[in-house]
C-alpha positions in Angstrom: 0.0 0.0 0.0 1.4 3.4 -0.9 0.9 6.4 1.4 1.6 10.1 1.3 1.6 12.7 4.1 -1.1 15.3 4.1 -1.6 18.2 6.5 -4.9 18.2 8.2 -5.8 21.9 8.4 -8.5 21.5 11.0 -6.4 19.6 13.5 -3.1 21.3 12.5 -1.2 18.0 12.4 0.1 15.6 9.8 -1.9 12.5 9.0 -1.0 9.5 6.8 -3.4 9.2 3.9 -3.5 6.6 1.1 -1.9 7.8 -2.1 -4.3 7.1 -4.9 -2.2 8.8 -7.6 -0.1 5.7 -8.2 -3.0 3.2 -8.4 -3.0 1.6 -11.8 -6.7 0.6 -11.9 -9.9 0.8 -10.0 -12.3 -2.1 -9.9 -16.1 -1.8 -9.7 -15.7 1.9 -8.8 -14.5 0.9 -5.3 -11.4 -1.3 -5.3 -7.8 -0.3 -6.0 -5.3 -2.6 -7.7 -2.2 -1.8 -5.7 -0.1 -4.8 -6.7 2.4 -5.6 -9.5 1.5 -6.5 -13.0 0.4 -10.1 -13.4 -1.6 -10.1 -10.2 -4.8 -10.4 -12.2 -3.9 -14.1 -12.9 -3.9 -14.9 -9.1 -6.8 -16.6 -7.2 -6.7 -13.7 -4.8 -7.4 -11.2 -7.5 -10.3 -13.4 -8.9 -11.9 -13.7 -5.5 -11.5 -10.0 -4.8 -13.0 -8.9 -8.1 -15.9 -11.3 -7.7 -16.6 -9.9 -4.2 -16.4 -6.3 -5.5 -18.7 -7.1 -8.5 -21.3 -8.7 -6.3 -21.4 -5.6 -4.1 -21.0 -2.7 -6.6 -22.0 -3.9 -10.1 -24.7 -6.5 -9.4 -27.8 -6.0 -11.6 -31.1 -5.2 -10.0 -32.3 -8.6 -11.1 -30.1 -10.1 -8.3 -31.4 -8.3 -5.1 -29.5 -10.7 -2.9 -26.4 -8.4 -2.9 -28.2 -5.1 -3.2 -27.2 -3.9 0.3 -23.8 -5.6 0.5 -20.6 -3.6 0.9 -16.9 -4.2 1.4 -14.9 -2.8 4.3 -12.4 0.0 3.5 -9.5 -2.2 4.3 -10.4 -4.6 1.5 -10.7 -1.8 -1.0 -7.0 -2.6 -1.7 -6.2 -5.9 -3.4 -3.0 -6.2 -1.3 -4.9 -6.2 2.0 -7.4 -8.8 0.8 -4.7 -10.9 -0.7 -2.7 -10.9 2.5 -5.8 -12.0 4.4 -6.7 -14.7 1.9 -3.3 -16.4 1.8 -3.5 -17.0 5.6 -6.9 -18.8 5.2 -7.6 -22.4 4.1 -9.2 -21.3 0.8 -8.3 -23.9 -1.8 -11.5 -25.4 -3.3 -13.7 -23.2 -1.1 -16.0 -20.2 -1.5 -15.8 -16.9 0.2 -18.7 -16.5 2.6 -19.9 -13.5 4.7 -23.2 -15.0 6.0 -22.0 -17.6 8.5 -19.8 -15.4 10.7 -21.0 -11.9 9.8 -24.0 -9.6 9.5 -24.9 -10.8 5.9 -24.0 -7.4 4.4 -20.4 -6.6 5.1 -17.4 -8.3 3.6 -14.5 -7.9 6.1 -11.8 -10.1 7.8 -14.0 -10.4 10.8 -17.1 -11.5 8.9 -15.7 -13.6 6.2 -14.4 -17.2 5.9 -13.9 -19.8 3.2 -16.3 -22.7 3.3 -17.2 -25.6 1.0 -19.7 -24.9 -1.7 -22.0 -27.5 -0.2 -22.0 -25.8 3.2 -22.4 -22.4 1.6 -25.6 -23.6 -0.2 -27.0 -25.0 3.1 -26.6 -21.9 5.3 -29.2 -19.2 5.6 -28.6 -15.5 5.7 -28.6 -13.9 9.2 -32.0 -12.9 10.4 -33.7 -15.9 8.7 -35.0 -18.4 11.1 -33.3 -21.7 10.6 -35.7 -24.6 10.5 -33.5 -27.6 9.8 -34.8 -31.0 8.8 -32.9 -34.0 10.0 -31.6 -34.5 6.4 -30.2 -31.0 6.3 -28.7 -31.3 9.7 -26.8 -34.4 8.6 -25.5 -32.6 5.5 -24.3 -29.7 7.6 -22.6 -32.1 10.0 -21.0 -34.0 7.1 -19.6 -30.7 5.7 -18.3 -29.6 9.1 -16.2 -32.8 9.3 -14.2 -31.4 6.5 -13.7 -28.0 8.0 -10.5 -26.9 9.6 -11.4 -23.3 10.5 -12.6 -23.3 14.1 -14.6 -20.1 13.6 -16.7 -21.9 11.0 -17.2 -24.9 13.3 -18.2 -22.8 16.3 -20.5 -20.5 14.3 -22.3 -23.4 12.6 -22.7 -25.3 15.9 -24.1 -22.2 17.7 -26.3 -21.2 14.8 -27.8 -24.6 14.1 -27.8 -26.0 17.6 -25.7 -29.0 16.5 
């Protein structure tokens, strides 16, 4: 991330502000590509762009993402990429519903989960009425999970 110093005239001190002048590209009107050339071929870039597109360029015909947004930290590809490489993400989908508030993509609210588990979970605020068959599917998916946050959240949410 590139920074520049800027004088804050109201507080009469110097603050560190992001330097947007060197950003090569913006994505979906929100994100900044602040990494080297070739980064667009990485899985981190593809997941980041997909998240931004869901939040900021989703057509009206898909109201599921109409109120979603991305935290300021993840406006920069480098920040999202650093977070993602620390996760167990291979073969999994980015999810904000299980841990979070359903609307905000952020390190606190997001995790990577299997596609099957992602299809089974309900957005926050929706009462979860789980049949025995669905409960078994969720338990089977959780056996594959290594992220303790996912296991704890699923267990609490579905009374497993």
